[in-house]
N, C-alpha and C positions, 0 to 999 in steps of 0.2 A: 504494500500500500504506500502511496506517495503522501508524504507529509511536508508541507512548507514550514520551515523552521525560522525563516527570517523574511524580512520584507524585500530583500535584495534578490532579484531573479537570477543573477549570475551565481551567487552563493548557493541558492537552492539547486540550480543545475549541477554545480560541481559536487554538492552533497549527494545527489542522486547518482551521478556518474562514478562516484568513488565507492559506491556500495560493492561489497565483495563479489568478485567474478564478473561484473558488468563488462569490463573491457575485453575479457576473454570471450564472452558471449558475442559481443559486437564483431570481434575479429573473426570468429567462427562463421557468423552469418554473412560476413563480407566475402569469405573465401570458399565456403563449401556448401554442400547440400543443407537444406534448411529444416528438415523434419526434426521433431523433438527427439526421436530415438537416435538420429545421427548426431545431433548436438551432444546428447547425453554420452554416447560412445566416444566421441572425440574429446570430451572434457570429463574423464572418469573420476576426477577428484571432487567434482561437484555432485552433491546428492540430488536425486530426482526432485525432492521437495524444494530444495533451494533453487534449482534451475527453474522449476515451475513458478516460484515466487518472483524470481528476477525477470522472467519473460512477461509475467503479468505487470510488473512495475514498468517495464519498457513499453508495453501496450498502453498503459495509462498515460505515459508521457508522449505517446504518439510517435515513438522512435521505431517501432516495429508494428507490423500488422500480422494478425493470425488468419491464415487462409485455410479453408476446407477444400481439399482436392477431391472431386467426385470420382473416385476410383473404387475398386473392390479389393481389399477393404478401404474404407474412407481414410484419407491421409491428411494430417494437419501439418502445414508448413508455416514458417515465419519468414517474413521478408522485411528488409529495411525500407523505411518510408522516405519520402522526399525531405521531410523535416530532418531526419538523421543525416541524409546526404548533404544538406545545406550546413548542418553543424560540423560535419567532417571538414568542409572547406575552411571554416573558421578555426577549427582546432589545428589544422595544418599551419595556418598563419601563426597561431600561438606557439606551436612547436618550432617553427623557423625563428621566431623572435627569441624564444628561450635558448635555442641552440646558439644563436649569434651572441647573446649576452652572457652565456655560461662561461665563456673563455676567460 
C-alpha cells in the first residue's frame, strides 16, 4: 500500500522507489518476460508474498500495468507504463549528474 509521508512529491517518490526489491523488479520487467512466475524464478531471493506486494505498490503508482492474457490457461503479465518510461529518462539525467559530480 502506498503511503504519502511528506508533502514533498519528490521525497514521496524516492521513498516508494527505495522500498526493498523495487529496483530489481523494474530491471527484470525492462529486460525479460513479464509473467509473475518468470519474475519470481528470476528473483529467487524475493518471497512470493513480497513480490506480490511490490507489484501491487507499483500498480498503485501507475508504474506498471497488470494484463490478463487470454490464453489457456489464462496468463497474467506486467508491463511498464509510459509514466515509468518518462521517469526513467529523468532518472538517467540524475545518474549522469551524480556521476559527473562524484569525482
